[in-house]
C-alpha positions as CSV (number, residue, x, y, z in Angstrom):
1,M,-52.8,-28.1,-14.3
2,I,-53.7,-29.3,-17.8
3,H,-53.9,-33.1,-18.4
4,L,-50.9,-34.1,-20.4
5,G,-52.3,-37.4,-21.6
6,P,-50.4,-40.6,-22.7
7,R,-46.6,-40.1,-23.1
8,D,-46.6,-42.1,-26.4
9,R,-48.7,-39.6,-28.4
10,W,-47.0,-36.3,-29.2
11,E,-50.3,-34.5,-29.8
12,H,-50.9,-34.7,-26.1
13,I,-47.5,-33.2,-25.4
14,I,-47.4,-30.2,-27.8
15,F,-49.5,-27.3,-26.5
16,Q,-50.4,-23.9,-27.7
17,P,-48.9,-21.3,-25.3
18,T,-52.1,-20.4,-23.4
19,P,-51.8,-19.1,-19.8
20,E,-52.8,-22.5,-18.5
21,A,-50.2,-24.3,-20.6
22,I,-47.5,-21.9,-19.5
23,Q,-48.4,-22.4,-15.9
24,S,-48.3,-26.2,-16.4
25,A,-44.8,-25.8,-17.9
26,A,-43.8,-23.8,-14.9
27,D,-45.2,-26.4,-12.5
28,I,-43.3,-29.1,-14.4
29,L,-40.1,-27.2,-14.2
30,R,-40.5,-26.5,-10.4
31,S,-41.0,-30.2,-9.9
32,G,-37.6,-31.0,-11.4
33,R,-38.8,-32.2,-14.8
34,M,-38.2,-30.7,-18.3
35,A,-40.2,-28.5,-20.5
36,A,-39.4,-27.3,-24.0
37,F,-40.2,-23.8,-25.2
38,P,-39.4,-21.5,-28.1
39,T,-36.8,-18.7,-27.9
40,E,-36.0,-16.3,-30.8
41,T,-33.0,-18.5,-31.7
42,V,-34.0,-22.2,-31.3
43,Y,-36.3,-24.2,-29.1
44,G,-34.8,-24.8,-25.6
45,L,-35.0,-27.9,-23.4
46,G,-35.6,-26.2,-20.0
47,A,-34.9,-27.4,-16.5
48,D,-34.4,-25.8,-13.1
49,A,-30.8,-24.7,-13.2
50,T,-30.5,-24.7,-9.4
51,N,-31.4,-28.4,-9.2
52,D,-28.5,-30.7,-9.9
53,D,-30.7,-33.7,-10.7
54,A,-32.7,-31.6,-13.2
55,V,-29.6,-30.4,-14.9
56,A,-28.2,-33.9,-15.0
57,A,-31.5,-35.0,-16.7
58,I,-30.8,-32.5,-19.5
59,F,-27.3,-34.1,-20.1
60,R,-28.8,-37.6,-20.1
61,A,-31.8,-36.7,-22.4
62,K,-29.5,-35.0,-25.0
63,G,-26.6,-37.4,-24.6
64,R,-24.6,-34.2,-24.1
65,P,-20.9,-34.4,-23.0
66,Q,-20.5,-33.3,-19.4
67,T,-17.7,-31.0,-20.5
68,N,-20.1,-28.9,-22.6
69,P,-21.6,-26.2,-20.4
70,L,-25.2,-25.0,-20.6
71,I,-26.7,-21.5,-21.0
72,V,-28.8,-20.4,-18.1
73,H,-31.8,-18.3,-19.1
74,V,-33.1,-15.4,-16.9
75,P,-35.6,-12.6,-17.4
76,G,-33.1,-9.9,-17.4
77,A,-30.0,-8.2,-16.0
78,V,-31.3,-8.0,-12.4
79,E,-31.6,-11.8,-12.2
80,A,-28.3,-12.3,-14.0
81,A,-26.6,-10.1,-11.4
82,K,-27.7,-12.5,-8.6
83,L,-25.8,-15.3,-10.3
84,T,-22.7,-13.7,-11.8
85,R,-20.2,-10.8,-11.3
86,F,-22.3,-8.4,-13.4
87,D,-19.9,-5.5,-13.9
88,A,-20.2,-2.3,-15.8
89,R,-19.1,-3.9,-19.1
90,A,-21.8,-6.6,-18.7
91,E,-24.3,-3.8,-17.9
92,R,-23.5,-2.1,-21.2
93,A,-23.9,-5.3,-23.1
94,A,-27.2,-6.1,-21.5
95,Q,-28.5,-2.5,-22.0
96,A,-27.7,-2.8,-25.7
97,F,-28.8,-6.3,-26.5
98,W,-31.0,-7.7,-23.7
99,P,-33.5,-9.2,-23.9
100,G,-32.1,-10.7,-27.0
101,A,-29.9,-13.2,-28.7
102,L,-26.7,-12.5,-26.8
103,T,-25.2,-14.9,-24.1
104,L,-22.7,-13.5,-21.7
105,V,-20.0,-15.6,-20.1
106,L,-19.2,-14.2,-16.7
107,E,-17.6,-15.3,-13.4
108,R,-20.0,-17.0,-11.1
109,R,-20.8,-15.2,-7.8
110,A,-19.5,-17.0,-4.7
111,D,-23.1,-17.5,-3.6
112,C,-24.3,-18.6,-7.1
113,P,-27.1,-21.1,-6.6
114,I,-26.7,-22.6,-10.1
115,A,-25.7,-26.3,-10.2
116,T,-22.0,-26.5,-10.9
117,R,-22.8,-29.2,-13.5
118,A,-24.4,-26.5,-15.6
119,S,-21.1,-24.8,-15.8
120,A,-19.2,-28.0,-16.6
121,G,-17.2,-27.3,-13.4
122,L,-15.9,-24.0,-14.6
123,S,-15.8,-20.8,-12.5
124,T,-17.9,-19.0,-15.2
125,L,-21.5,-19.1,-16.1
126,A,-23.2,-18.5,-19.4
127,V,-26.4,-16.4,-19.0
128,R,-28.9,-15.0,-21.4
129,A,-32.2,-13.1,-21.3
130,P,-34.3,-14.2,-24.3
131,I,-36.7,-11.8,-25.9
132,H,-39.3,-14.4,-27.0
133,P,-42.5,-13.7,-25.1
134,I,-43.2,-17.4,-24.4
135,A,-39.7,-17.9,-23.0
136,Q,-40.1,-14.8,-20.9
137,A,-43.6,-16.0,-19.7
138,V,-42.2,-19.4,-18.7
139,L,-39.2,-17.8,-16.8
140,R,-41.5,-15.5,-14.9
141,A,-44.2,-18.1,-14.1
142,S,-41.6,-20.6,-12.9
143,E,-39.6,-18.0,-11.0
144,L,-36.5,-20.1,-11.8
145,P,-33.3,-19.6,-13.7
146,L,-33.6,-22.2,-16.5
147,A,-30.8,-24.2,-18.1
148,A,-32.1,-24.5,-21.6
149,P,-29.8,-25.9,-24.4
150,S,-31.3,-26.7,-27.8
151,A,-34.0,-29.3,-27.5
152,N,-32.4,-32.0,-29.6
153,L,-29.9,-34.9,-29.3
154,S,-26.4,-33.6,-28.8
155,G,-24.5,-32.9,-32.0
156,Q,-27.6,-33.1,-34.2
157,V,-29.5,-30.4,-36.1
158,S,-31.1,-27.8,-33.7
159,P,-34.9,-27.5,-33.5
160,T,-36.7,-24.4,-34.8
161,T,-40.3,-25.8,-34.5
162,A,-42.2,-27.7,-31.8
163,Q,-42.4,-30.7,-34.1
164,H,-38.6,-30.7,-34.5
165,V,-38.4,-31.1,-30.7
166,A,-40.9,-33.9,-30.8
167,D,-39.0,-35.6,-33.5
168,S,-35.7,-35.3,-31.6
169,M,-36.5,-35.9,-27.9
170,D,-39.0,-38.8,-28.2
171,G,-40.5,-39.0,-24.7
172,S,-37.8,-37.2,-22.7
173,V,-39.8,-34.0,-22.2
174,D,-43.1,-33.5,-20.4
175,I,-44.5,-30.6,-22.3
176,I,-43.6,-28.7,-25.5
177,L,-45.0,-25.2,-25.9
178,D,-45.6,-24.4,-29.6
179,G,-44.6,-20.9,-30.5
180,G,-44.3,-21.5,-34.3
181,P,-41.0,-21.2,-36.1
182,C,-38.1,-19.4,-34.4
183,T,-37.5,-16.0,-35.9
184,I,-33.6,-15.9,-35.9
185,G,-33.1,-19.6,-36.3
186,V,-29.4,-19.9,-35.2
187,E,-28.1,-20.0,-31.7
188,S,-27.2,-16.9,-29.7
189,T,-23.9,-15.0,-30.0
190,V,-21.8,-16.0,-27.0
191,L,-19.6,-13.2,-25.6
192,A,-17.0,-13.8,-22.9
193,L,-16.6,-10.9,-20.5
194,N,-14.6,-12.7,-17.8
195,G,-11.2,-11.6,-19.1
196,P,-9.5,-8.3,-19.9
197,V,-10.6,-8.4,-23.5
198,A,-14.2,-9.1,-24.6
199,S,-14.2,-12.2,-26.8
200,V,-16.9,-13.7,-29.1
201,L,-16.8,-17.4,-28.5
202,R,-19.7,-18.3,-30.8
203,P,-21.0,-16.2,-33.7
204,G,-24.7,-15.4,-33.9
205,S,-27.0,-12.7,-35.1
206,I,-25.4,-10.0,-33.0
207,T,-22.0,-9.2,-34.7
208,P,-18.7,-8.4,-33.0
209,E,-18.8,-5.0,-34.6
210,A,-22.2,-4.2,-33.0
211,I,-20.8,-5.4,-29.6
212,A,-17.6,-3.4,-29.9
213,D,-19.7,-0.3,-30.6
214,A,-21.9,-0.9,-27.6
215,L,-19.0,-1.7,-25.3
216,G,-16.8,1.1,-26.6
217,E,-13.8,-1.3,-26.8
218,P,-12.3,-3.8,-29.2
219,V,-13.8,-7.3,-29.3
220,E,-11.8,-10.5,-30.2
221,T,-13.4,-13.2,-32.3
222,L,-12.8,-16.9,-31.7
223,T,-11.8,-18.8,-35.0
224,T,-14.1,-21.5,-36.2
225,N,-11.4,-24.2,-35.9
226,H,-10.4,-23.3,-32.3
227,P,-9.1,-26.5,-30.7
228,I,-10.6,-27.9,-27.6
229,A,-8.4,-30.0,-25.3
230,A,-9.5,-33.6,-24.9
231,N,-11.7,-34.1,-21.8
232,A,-11.4,-30.4,-20.9
233,P,-14.5,-28.3,-20.4
234,A,-15.4,-26.0,-23.3
235,R,-15.4,-22.3,-22.6
236,S,-18.8,-22.0,-24.1
237,P,-21.7,-24.1,-25.6
238,G,-21.5,-24.7,-29.3
239,L,-17.7,-25.1,-29.6
240,L,-17.6,-28.9,-30.3
241,D,-15.8,-29.5,-33.5
242,S,-18.7,-31.7,-34.8
243,H,-22.1,-30.2,-34.1
244,Y,-25.5,-29.2,-35.7
245,A,-25.1,-32.2,-38.0
246,P,-27.7,-34.1,-40.1
247,R,-27.3,-37.8,-40.9
248,A,-26.1,-36.9,-44.4
249,K,-22.6,-35.6,-45.0
250,L,-22.2,-32.0,-46.1
251,R,-20.2,-30.8,-49.1
252,L,-19.6,-27.1,-48.6
253,N,-19.2,-24.2,-51.1
254,A,-20.7,-26.4,-53.9
255,T,-21.3,-24.8,-57.2
256,T,-22.4,-28.0,-58.9
257,V,-24.4,-31.0,-57.8
258,S,-23.3,-34.6,-58.2
259,K,-25.5,-37.6,-58.9
260,G,-27.6,-38.6,-55.9
261,E,-27.0,-35.4,-53.8
262,G,-29.4,-33.1,-52.2
263,L,-28.9,-29.3,-52.5
264,L,-29.0,-26.6,-49.9
265,A,-29.2,-23.6,-52.3
266,F,-28.8,-19.8,-51.7
267,G,-29.7,-17.0,-54.1
268,D,-31.2,-17.1,-57.5
269,T,-28.5,-19.4,-59.1
270,V,-29.5,-23.0,-58.4
271,P,-27.4,-25.8,-60.0
272,P,-29.6,-28.5,-61.5
273,G,-29.5,-32.2,-60.9
274,A,-30.2,-32.5,-57.1
275,V,-32.5,-35.2,-55.8
276,I,-34.1,-32.6,-53.5
277,T,-33.4,-28.9,-53.4
278,R,-34.3,-26.4,-50.6
279,N,-33.3,-22.8,-51.0
280,L,-32.3,-20.9,-47.9
281,S,-33.2,-17.6,-49.5
282,A,-33.9,-17.1,-53.2
283,R,-33.4,-13.4,-52.7
284,A,-30.0,-14.0,-51.0
285,D,-31.2,-12.5,-47.7
286,L,-28.9,-13.8,-45.0
287,G,-31.5,-13.3,-42.2
288,E,-34.0,-15.3,-44.1
289,A,-31.3,-18.0,-44.7
290,A,-30.5,-18.2,-41.0
291,G,-34.2,-18.6,-40.1
292,S,-34.6,-21.5,-42.6
293,L,-31.2,-23.2,-42.1
294,Y,-32.1,-26.0,-39.7
295,A,-35.5,-26.7,-41.1
296,A,-34.1,-27.0,-44.6
297,L,-31.3,-29.4,-43.4
298,R,-33.8,-31.6,-41.6
299,E,-36.1,-31.7,-44.7
300,I,-33.3,-32.7,-47.1
301,D,-31.9,-35.2,-44.6
302,R,-35.3,-36.9,-44.4
303,S,-35.1,-37.6,-48.1
304,G,-32.3,-40.1,-47.4
305,V,-29.6,-38.6,-49.7
306,P,-26.1,-39.5,-48.5
307,V,-24.6,-36.1,-49.3
308,I,-26.0,-32.5,-49.1
309,A,-24.3,-30.1,-51.4
310,V,-24.3,-26.6,-49.8
311,A,-24.0,-23.5,-51.9
312,P,-21.5,-20.8,-50.8
313,I,-22.9,-18.4,-48.1
314,P,-21.4,-14.9,-47.8
315,N,-19.3,-14.7,-44.7
316,T,-20.7,-11.4,-43.5
317,G,-23.2,-10.4,-40.8
318,I,-25.2,-13.4,-39.7
319,G,-23.6,-15.3,-42.6
320,V,-20.6,-15.8,-40.2
321,A,-22.9,-17.7,-37.8
322,I,-24.5,-19.7,-40.7
323,N,-21.0,-20.7,-42.0
324,D,-19.9,-21.6,-38.4
325,R,-22.8,-24.0,-38.0
326,L,-22.3,-25.5,-41.5
327,N,-18.6,-26.0,-40.9
328,R,-19.3,-27.8,-37.6
329,A,-22.0,-29.8,-39.3
330,A,-19.6,-30.9,-42.0
331,A,-16.7,-31.8,-39.6
332,P,-15.6,-35.4,-39.1
333,R,-17.8,-37.1,-36.6
334,G,-16.4,-39.0,-33.6
C-alpha cells in the first residue's frame, strides 16, 4: 500500500490513478474508511455501502441530512440485480445507458446487504454503474458496492476536480484519486422505476425523451419546485430545495450586470460591468456549459462578490439539468 503521508498536507492525499493508488483506495474502502474518486458526472465520496458505520461517516463528513438518500455505485447490471428488484424495465434502461450517467431507483431485495441508512430508511435503493474508468477500477478492486455522493459539504457546489474535493472535505477523506476534470459535470439523471410509471426525479445529461425511447413507454418528469415534506425522506438524492449553492447569492436570467456583481455568462453576448466574468460556453454549447458549471461558480465565488448574475440558459437537453442546479443554488437557504 502506498504511504499516504501527513493528513495536513493535501499533496500527500491526492494521487494519480496508478494501479498502486487504485489498490490503496480499495484497501481503504474495505477497511471502512472513505476514498474520493472521479466519475463522469462529479467526484464521489466513496464508502462501503454494506457497512453502516462507513455510510454514517459519509453523512457526518458532508453534514448531509439523514433524510437524503445516497446513490450506490456498482460495476453493472449483474451487481445491481443482487441488490434490487431488477425487472425487465430496469434491464432495458441499463442496456441503453449503463455504464453511464443514469441512476435507477428500484425496490430493494429482501436480502439486500446495503445499509438501510444509505436508503434513508426507504424501501427503495438508488443504484448507478458509472462509465468512468477510474470509478470502475475502484469498484472492481474493492469488490464492494460503494455509496458515493458528491465529495463536498452538503448543499454546496459539487466538485468536478480533485482539488475541489480537497478544498471541500478538509481532512475527512483518506485518499483522492485525480482523474482530471469530470466530462459531464452535472450529476446523473435519476429515474424511478419502482412504480407503474417511470419518473425522472432529477434531470441530467440523459433526457426523458431518450429514456422513453429506450423503455418504449411514457416517462414522467418531476418539476423543479417539487415539495418535500418536512423530516420525510427524499425520494432521490438532489431534491433538496437549496442545493449546489456557492456562498454568493445567484440572480438568474440576468441580461445586465449591477455594480459589484460577478457574471456567469453563456454565449457570445456578454454584458459589461462585472467584477469577474466566467463564460460557461462562448459558443453556446450546452454540453460545454454543463462541464464548466461548477468550476465557474467556484471561481467566481472565490472572488468574494456578494451576487453572481447568471445569464439565461436554454431549457433544452442538458440545459434542463443546468437550470435545475441553478434554481436550487439560488433558492432561499435554511
